[in-house]
C-alpha positions, 0 to 999 in steps of 0.5 A: 619537191616531189614530182612525177619521176620521184613517184615512179621511182618509188612505185617500181619496187612497190609494184614489183613486190606488191603485185607479186605478194598479192598474186601469191596470196591469192593462190598464184604460184611464185613462178607466175606471180613474179613475172606479173609483178615485173610486167607491172613495174616495166609498164611504169618504166615504159610510161615514164620513158615514152608516154610522159618522157623528159622534155627539153627546156624552152631555152633549148638545153636539156636540164641534164646536159653539162655546158662544159661537156657540150663546148667545142674541143680544143683544136690540135694546132693550139695544143701542139703550139702550147707543147712546143713552147715548153 
């Protein structure tokens, strides 16, 4: 299932190449067309990050967070006790 961010990821190179090619065909030099295409691509990235950014689920956890990484670390006293018993 494709979503908003899938479309943004596809539009970034399409905007960079498409706008650059269009402006160069219209008669603009490459040194002016490439930054214009990059500006459009950067606008897409900024929109995806700041205007319609990823949100936290209602459960309170972000979808990208690994539960094992967010658990509390092992205390030093329990790890030294395990080392001394060997």
